[in-house]
N, C-alpha and C positions, 0 to 999 in steps of 0.2 A: 793404284796409279800405274803400276808396272803393266797390268793387263791393258789399260787404256793406251799406254805408250807402245804396246806391241813387244814387250820384253818378257821373256820367260825366265824365271829364276831357277828352274829345274836343273839340278846338277851343277850349279855355278856357285862360287863363293860370293859373299855379300860385296866384296871389293870388285869382282868382275861385273856384277849386276849394276853397281853404282857407276862403274866406268862406262858401261853401255848406255846407261841413262844420261850421263853427262855428255858422252859423244853425240847423243841425239840432240844436244843443245838444250837439255832440260835441267831445271833446278827447282826443287820443291822446298817451300818454306811455309811456316804456319804464322797466322796472325798472333796467336798466343804461344810464343815459344817458351815462356817461363810462367809459372803460376804467379799470380799477383797476390799480395798480402790482402786479406779480407778483414776489414774492420766493421763490426756491426752486422747488420742483416745480410743474408745471402743476396747475391746479385745475379740477375738473369744472364744467360749466355749472350743474348743480343746486346744487352747493356755492357757487358764485359768486352765484347768485340768492338762496340762503338767507342769505348774508352781507349782502345789500343790503336784505332785507325790513324791518328796523327803520327804516332811513332812508326807505324808500319809504312805509311806513305813516305816519311822522311828516309827510312832505311832503303826502301825500294829505289827512290830517286837518287840518293847519295852513294849507297854502297853496292847494291845489286845491279843497278842500271840495265834491266832486261830490255830485250827488243820487243817483248810482248808478255803480257800477263794473262793467265787463264785461271778463272775462278772455278774451283772444283767442289764446292759445298753448298747445299741448299741453305745452310745457315747464313750465308752471305747475301741472300736475296734482299733482305730489308736494308742492307747497307750498300747496295749496288750503286746508288747515286753518288756515293763518296769514293768509289773505286773506278774512276774514269780516266780517260786519256789525259785531260788537263791535270788531274790530281796525281797520277802515277808517272806521267811523263813518257808513256808508251801506250800503244793500243792494248785494248782488253778484249780477249776472245770470249764470246758468250755462246750459250746454247739457245738460240732463238730468243735473245734478249734477257736471258737469265743465266745464273751460274750453272756449270755442268754439275749435276747432282750425283756425284760419285758416292754420296752417302744416302742415296734414295733407294727405294725398293726396286727401281727400274735400272739398277746398276749396269747390266749387260748392254742395254740399248744406249744408255748415256755414254758408257765407255766406248762403244763403237762410234758414236758421233764425235767424241773427243779424239779418238784415234784418226778419224778422217780429217778433222780440223788440224791436228798435228802433222799429218802426212801432207796435206795441201800446203801448209806453211813451209814445209821442208823442200818443196819443189822450187828450183831456181826460176827466177823470172827473167 
């Protein structure tokens, strides 16, 4: 994520890197911040993510109140229809209609497209 944001951590403390990230207007959060208790059979990643969507939507709308959300994992592609402007209360930046696949084998290309998206949004209008 730091590479996509254009932030180099080399020679910097974690606090300095976090400060740069936040000064850039960025905040990173996970859909699955805490492991869920599993009862019975194992659950797929997609099903687990789908279970967490309502809580995440509420947290984004009520607590985080972002100006924009960027989806950065291919794992979110099947759930994209639930992560929209009406649901989140803010625009969602996508990579040609799908999440930015920072977890894909094409990381460098995807990170560059994300960097351009972040840069374009930082330009005052």
